[in-house]
A tleap script that builds the chain and sets N, CA, C and O, in Angstrom:
source leaprc.protein.ff14SB
mol = sequence {
  NMET GLY GLN TYR ILE PRO ASP ASN ASP GLN
  TYR PRO LEU GLU ASP GLN LEU LYS THR LEU
  ALA ASP ASP GLU LEU LEU ASP PHE TRP GLU
  GLU ALA GLN MET LEU ASP ARG PRO LEU GLY
  GLU ASN ALA GLU PRO VAL ASN VAL THR PRO
  LEU GLU TYR GLU ARG ILE ILE LEU GLN GLU
  LEU MET LEU ARG SER CYS MET ARG GLY ALA
  GLY PRO CARG
}
set mol.1.N position { 19.553 100.324 0.728 }
set mol.1.CA position { 19.521 98.983 0.102 }
set mol.1.C position { 18.468 98.972 -0.989 }
set mol.1.O position { 17.441 99.642 -0.872 }
set mol.2.N position { 18.712 98.224 -2.035 }
set mol.2.CA position { 17.762 98.128 -3.108 }
set mol.2.C position { 16.540 97.310 -2.691 }
set mol.2.O position { 16.581 96.529 -1.740 }
set mol.3.N position { 15.478 97.513 -3.418 }
set mol.3.CA position { 14.263 96.766 -3.163 }
set mol.3.C position { 13.614 96.384 -4.461 }
set mol.3.O position { 13.478 97.184 -5.387 }
set mol.4.N position { 13.207 95.099 -4.497 }
set mol.4.CA position { 12.512 94.565 -5.710 }
set mol.4.C position { 11.026 94.902 -5.612 }
set mol.4.O position { 10.422 94.732 -4.553 }
set mol.5.N position { 10.448 95.367 -6.679 }
set mol.5.CA position { 9.033 95.691 -6.718 }
set mol.5.C position { 8.351 94.619 -7.540 }
set mol.5.O position { 8.262 94.749 -8.761 }
set mol.6.N position { 7.849 93.523 -6.883 }
set mol.6.CA position { 7.356 92.346 -7.625 }
set mol.6.C position { 6.120 92.588 -8.466 }
set mol.6.O position { 5.961 91.939 -9.500 }
set mol.7.N position { 5.233 93.498 -8.069 }
set mol.7.CA position { 3.966 93.661 -8.783 }
set mol.7.C position { 4.017 94.747 -9.842 }
set mol.7.O position { 2.975 95.131 -10.373 }
set mol.8.N position { 5.170 95.239 -10.155 }
set mol.8.CA position { 5.286 96.326 -11.107 }
set mol.8.C position { 5.830 95.827 -12.419 }
set mol.8.O position { 7.048 95.738 -12.572 }
set mol.9.N position { 4.961 95.489 -13.398 }
set mol.9.CA position { 5.393 94.983 -14.660 }
set mol.9.C position { 6.115 96.043 -15.507 }
set mol.9.O position { 6.791 95.717 -16.483 }
set mol.10.N position { 5.967 97.269 -15.130 }
set mol.10.CA position { 6.606 98.371 -15.841 }
set mol.10.C position { 8.113 98.306 -15.703 }
set mol.10.O position { 8.837 98.758 -16.591 }
set mol.11.N position { 8.597 97.750 -14.602 }
set mol.11.CA position { 10.056 97.682 -14.309 }
set mol.11.C position { 10.448 96.219 -14.038 }
set mol.11.O position { 10.409 95.755 -12.898 }
set mol.12.N position { 10.833 95.491 -15.130 }
set mol.12.CA position { 11.200 94.092 -14.913 }
set mol.12.C position { 12.414 93.992 -13.987 }
set mol.12.O position { 13.189 94.939 -13.852 }
set mol.13.N position { 12.564 92.821 -13.349 }
set mol.13.CA position { 13.684 92.582 -12.441 }
set mol.13.C position { 15.017 92.925 -13.073 }
set mol.13.O position { 15.864 93.539 -12.424 }
set mol.14.N position { 15.219 92.553 -14.297 }
set mol.14.CA position { 16.466 92.852 -14.981 }
set mol.14.C position { 16.811 94.339 -15.010 }
set mol.14.O position { 17.960 94.727 -14.799 }
set mol.15.N position { 15.778 95.180 -15.280 }
set mol.15.CA position { 16.004 96.614 -15.277 }
set mol.15.C position { 16.202 97.177 -13.864 }
set mol.15.O position { 16.974 98.119 -13.685 }
set mol.16.N position { 15.531 96.626 -12.877 }
set mol.16.CA position { 15.721 97.053 -11.516 }
set mol.16.C position { 17.131 96.767 -10.988 }
set mol.16.O position { 17.706 97.555 -10.237 }
set mol.17.N position { 17.676 95.597 -11.410 }
set mol.17.CA position { 19.017 95.253 -10.956 }
set mol.17.C position { 20.089 96.170 -11.538 }
set mol.17.O position { 21.131 96.370 -10.914 }
set mol.18.N position { 19.848 96.730 -12.723 }
set mol.18.CA position { 20.828 97.584 -13.341 }
set mol.18.C position { 20.999 98.864 -12.558 }
set mol.18.O position { 22.030 99.526 -12.683 }
set mol.19.N position { 20.019 99.232 -11.754 }
set mol.19.CA position { 20.099 100.465 -10.998 }
set mol.19.C position { 20.841 100.307 -9.679 }
set mol.19.O position { 21.147 101.299 -9.017 }
set mol.20.N position { 21.130 99.083 -9.296 }
set mol.20.CA position { 21.770 98.782 -8.012 }
set mol.20.C position { 23.276 98.930 -8.093 }
set mol.20.O position { 23.877 98.608 -9.118 }
set mol.21.N position { 23.878 99.404 -7.047 }
set mol.21.CA position { 25.327 99.399 -6.932 }
set mol.21.C position { 25.792 97.960 -6.722 }
set mol.21.O position { 24.979 97.102 -6.377 }
set mol.22.N position { 27.054 97.683 -6.918 }
set mol.22.CA position { 27.575 96.320 -6.796 }
set mol.22.C position { 27.276 95.715 -5.419 }
set mol.22.O position { 26.829 94.572 -5.321 }
set mol.23.N position { 27.530 96.496 -4.352 }
set mol.23.CA position { 27.259 95.934 -3.001 }
set mol.23.C position { 25.788 95.672 -2.782 }
set mol.23.O position { 25.431 94.708 -2.105 }
set mol.24.N position { 24.903 96.522 -3.351 }
set mol.24.CA position { 23.476 96.297 -3.211 }
set mol.24.C position { 23.066 95.029 -3.996 }
set mol.24.O position { 22.233 94.244 -3.542 }
set mol.25.N position { 23.671 94.856 -5.179 }
set mol.25.CA position { 23.335 93.669 -5.975 }
set mol.25.C position { 23.802 92.395 -5.262 }
set mol.25.O position { 23.108 91.380 -5.311 }
set mol.26.N position { 24.961 92.428 -4.603 }
set mol.26.CA position { 25.390 91.267 -3.860 }
set mol.26.C position { 24.492 91.015 -2.643 }
set mol.26.O position { 24.218 89.862 -2.309 }
set mol.27.N position { 24.027 92.092 -1.969 }
set mol.27.CA position { 23.071 91.925 -0.878 }
set mol.27.C position { 21.780 91.291 -1.369 }
set mol.27.O position { 21.218 90.423 -0.701 }
set mol.28.N position { 21.310 91.719 -2.531 }
set mol.28.CA position { 20.083 91.145 -3.091 }
set mol.28.C position { 20.306 89.653 -3.410 }
set mol.28.O position { 19.426 88.825 -3.176 }
set mol.29.N position { 21.466 89.332 -3.933 }
set mol.29.CA position { 21.795 87.928 -4.223 }
set mol.29.C position { 21.747 87.099 -2.988 }
set mol.29.O position { 21.206 85.993 -2.999 }
set mol.30.N position { 22.336 87.637 -1.855 }
set mol.30.CA position { 22.355 86.941 -0.606 }
set mol.30.C position { 20.910 86.702 -0.099 }
set mol.30.O position { 20.581 85.619 0.385 }
set mol.31.N position { 20.090 87.710 -0.221 }
set mol.31.CA position { 18.685 87.571 0.222 }
set mol.31.C position { 17.912 86.549 -0.642 }
set mol.31.O position { 17.042 85.826 -0.156 }
set mol.32.N position { 18.268 86.522 -1.946 }
set mol.32.CA position { 17.591 85.576 -2.828 }
set mol.32.C position { 17.974 84.128 -2.458 }
set mol.32.O position { 17.207 83.199 -2.713 }
set mol.33.N position { 19.130 83.947 -1.871 }
set mol.33.CA position { 19.514 82.598 -1.491 }
set mol.33.C position { 18.673 82.114 -0.295 }
set mol.33.O position { 18.570 80.910 -0.064 }
set mol.34.N position { 18.100 83.003 0.429 }
set mol.34.CA position { 17.295 82.638 1.611 }
set mol.34.C position { 15.789 82.495 1.304 }
set mol.34.O position { 15.009 82.163 2.196 }
set mol.35.N position { 15.385 82.742 0.058 }
set mol.35.CA position { 14.001 82.694 -0.313 }
set mol.35.C position { 13.374 81.323 -0.151 }
set mol.35.O position { 12.200 81.216 0.201 }
set mol.36.N position { 14.149 80.262 -0.406 }
set mol.36.CA position { 13.565 78.943 -0.288 }
set mol.36.C position { 13.656 78.332 1.093 }
set mol.36.O position { 13.247 77.187 1.287 }
set mol.37.N position { 14.175 79.058 2.041 }
set mol.37.CA position { 14.251 78.584 3.386 }
set mol.37.C position { 12.997 78.953 4.172 }
set mol.37.O position { 12.582 80.110 4.115 }
set mol.38.N position { 12.380 78.040 4.893 }
set mol.38.CA position { 11.175 78.409 5.684 }
set mol.38.C position { 11.532 79.401 6.772 }
set mol.38.O position { 12.597 79.334 7.385 }
set mol.39.N position { 10.609 80.321 6.993 }
set mol.39.CA position { 10.819 81.351 8.003 }
set mol.39.C position { 10.250 80.940 9.368 }
set mol.39.O position { 10.476 81.633 10.360 }
set mol.40.N position { 9.548 79.872 9.427 }
set mol.40.CA position { 8.942 79.372 10.667 }
set mol.40.C position { 7.804 78.452 10.356 }
set mol.40.O position { 7.516 78.178 9.191 }
set mol.41.N position { 7.154 77.972 11.388 }
set mol.41.CA position { 6.080 76.998 11.196 }
set mol.41.C position { 4.908 77.627 10.410 }
set mol.41.O position { 4.317 76.966 9.555 }
set mol.42.N position { 4.581 78.867 10.689 }
set mol.42.CA position { 3.383 79.489 10.090 }
set mol.42.C position { 3.761 80.346 8.886 }
set mol.42.O position { 2.948 81.154 8.438 }
set mol.43.N position { 4.931 80.200 8.369 }
set mol.43.CA position { 5.363 81.063 7.276 }
set mol.43.C position { 4.645 80.704 5.981 }
set mol.43.O position { 4.402 79.537 5.674 }
set mol.44.N position { 4.324 81.727 5.257 }
set mol.44.CA position { 3.661 81.573 3.948 }
set mol.44.C position { 4.713 81.146 2.940 }
set mol.44.O position { 5.830 81.661 2.987 }
set mol.45.N position { 4.406 80.226 2.029 }
set mol.45.CA position { 5.369 79.868 0.997 }
set mol.45.C position { 5.613 81.032 0.080 }
set mol.45.O position { 4.706 81.813 -0.208 }
set mol.46.N position { 6.837 81.149 -0.377 }
set mol.46.CA position { 7.235 82.277 -1.266 }
set mol.46.C position { 6.998 81.783 -2.707 }
set mol.46.O position { 7.487 80.721 -3.094 }
set mol.47.N position { 6.252 82.559 -3.481 }
set mol.47.CA position { 5.958 82.205 -4.851 }
set mol.47.C position { 6.983 82.782 -5.826 }
set mol.47.O position { 6.631 83.447 -6.800 }
set mol.48.N position { 8.233 82.518 -5.550 }
set mol.48.CA position { 9.344 83.034 -6.360 }
set mol.48.C position { 10.305 81.881 -6.584 }
set mol.48.O position { 10.520 81.061 -5.692 }
set mol.49.N position { 10.880 81.820 -7.771 }
set mol.49.CA position { 11.848 80.810 -8.063 }
set mol.49.C position { 13.244 81.328 -7.743 }
set mol.49.O position { 13.763 82.163 -8.483 }
set mol.50.N position { 13.866 80.864 -6.670 }
set mol.50.CA position { 15.210 81.367 -6.309 }
set mol.50.C position { 16.206 81.190 -7.404 }
set mol.50.O position { 17.074 82.043 -7.591 }
set mol.51.N position { 16.115 80.112 -8.136 }
set mol.51.CA position { 17.091 79.898 -9.228 }
set mol.51.C position { 16.958 80.967 -10.307 }
set mol.51.O position { 17.957 81.366 -10.906 }
set mol.52.N position { 15.750 81.433 -10.563 }
set mol.52.CA position { 15.536 82.496 -11.552 }
set mol.52.C position { 16.163 83.811 -11.094 }
set mol.52.O position { 16.778 84.515 -11.896 }
set mol.53.N position { 16.013 84.149 -9.806 }
set mol.53.CA position { 16.679 85.324 -9.255 }
set mol.53.C position { 18.205 85.168 -9.404 }
set mol.53.O position { 18.912 86.072 -9.850 }
set mol.54.N position { 18.663 83.990 -9.013 }
set mol.54.CA position { 20.153 83.817 -9.065 }
set mol.54.C position { 20.654 83.930 -10.467 }
set mol.54.O position { 21.704 84.540 -10.668 }
set mol.55.N position { 19.974 83.379 -11.478 }
set mol.55.CA position { 20.376 83.450 -12.845 }
set mol.55.C position { 20.441 84.900 -13.331 }
set mol.55.O position { 21.395 85.300 -14.000 }
set mol.56.N position { 19.410 85.682 -12.986 }
set mol.56.CA position { 19.379 87.082 -13.431 }
set mol.56.C position { 20.433 87.883 -12.720 }
set mol.56.O position { 21.058 88.737 -13.349 }
set mol.57.N position { 20.670 87.658 -11.434 }
set mol.57.CA position { 21.712 88.424 -10.678 }
set mol.57.C position { 23.092 88.059 -11.244 }
set mol.57.O position { 23.911 88.939 -11.509 }
set mol.58.N position { 23.341 86.764 -11.425 }
set mol.58.CA position { 24.649 86.376 -11.951 }
set mol.58.C position { 24.885 86.926 -13.354 }
set mol.58.O position { 26.009 87.307 -13.679 }
set mol.59.N position { 23.860 86.976 -14.184 }
set mol.59.CA position { 23.957 87.502 -15.508 }
set mol.59.C position { 24.376 89.016 -15.443 }
set mol.59.O position { 25.223 89.475 -16.209 }
set mol.60.N position { 23.760 89.736 -14.520 }
set mol.60.CA position { 24.097 91.176 -14.352 }
set mol.60.C position { 25.527 91.325 -13.881 }
set mol.60.O position { 26.261 92.175 -14.384 }
set mol.61.N position { 25.937 90.502 -12.913 }
set mol.61.CA position { 27.358 90.566 -12.422 }
set mol.61.C position { 28.333 90.268 -13.517 }
set mol.61.O position { 29.364 90.932 -13.626 }
set mol.62.N position { 28.031 89.277 -14.342 }
set mol.62.CA position { 28.947 88.917 -15.460 }
set mol.62.C position { 29.054 90.071 -16.476 }
set mol.62.O position { 30.129 90.372 -16.995 }
set mol.63.N position { 27.900 90.701 -16.737 }
set mol.63.CA position { 27.873 91.788 -17.682 }
set mol.63.C position { 28.737 92.959 -17.135 }
set mol.63.O position { 29.513 93.562 -17.877 }
set mol.64.N position { 28.586 93.262 -15.842 }
set mol.64.CA position { 29.384 94.330 -15.242 }
set mol.64.C position { 30.896 94.013 -15.267 }
set mol.64.O position { 31.733 94.885 -15.496 }
set mol.65.N position { 31.199 92.741 -15.023 }
set mol.65.CA position { 32.584 92.314 -15.052 }
set mol.65.C position { 33.185 92.476 -16.478 }
set mol.65.O position { 34.308 92.954 -16.638 }
set mol.66.N position { 32.444 92.083 -17.452 }
set mol.66.CA position { 32.880 92.227 -18.842 }
set mol.66.C position { 33.061 93.692 -19.230 }
set mol.66.O position { 34.016 94.042 -19.923 }
set mol.67.N position { 32.127 94.557 -18.773 }
set mol.67.CA position { 32.174 95.973 -19.065 }
set mol.67.C position { 33.455 96.603 -18.490 }
set mol.67.O position { 34.088 97.451 -19.118 }
set mol.68.N position { 33.820 96.150 -17.247 }
set mol.68.CA position { 34.990 96.695 -16.623 }
set mol.68.C position { 36.252 96.235 -17.372 }
set mol.68.O position { 37.209 96.999 -17.498 }
set mol.69.N position { 36.254 94.966 -17.878 }
set mol.69.CA position { 37.383 94.413 -18.558 }
set mol.69.C position { 37.573 94.948 -19.958 }
set mol.69.O position { 38.657 94.847 -20.532 }
set mol.70.N position { 36.502 95.523 -20.512 }
set mol.70.CA position { 36.535 96.032 -21.896 }
set mol.70.C position { 36.746 97.537 -21.880 }
set mol.70.O position { 36.500 98.191 -22.893 }
set mol.71.N position { 37.184 98.098 -20.791 }
set mol.71.CA position { 37.405 99.506 -20.701 }
set mol.71.C position { 38.512 99.983 -21.654 }
set mol.71.O position { 39.138 99.152 -22.311 }
set mol.72.N position { 38.768 101.272 -21.747 }
set mol.72.CA position { 39.721 101.842 -22.657 }
set mol.72.C position { 41.154 101.305 -22.329 }
set mol.72.O position { 41.514 101.089 -21.171 }
set mol.73.N position { 41.910 101.113 -23.371 }
set mol.73.CA position { 43.256 100.591 -23.183 }
set mol.73.C position { 44.289 101.608 -23.512 }
set mol.73.O position { 45.484 101.330 -23.407 }
savepdb mol mol.pdb
quit
């Protein structure tokens, strides 16, 4: 499964997502949907904007879809 490296400015999220297979990208999207849900009473708040993750993931999925549709004819 893919893993996001949040403290590594050398590899932005957009570049990290390009290395994931489609199923890994969809798994990451599913996990991003859970970021804003509390994990329990003592859970630390997550300092990530779930909508930003979703936007970047959907952008990558749309790009991949367009690339498949623009294949050789």
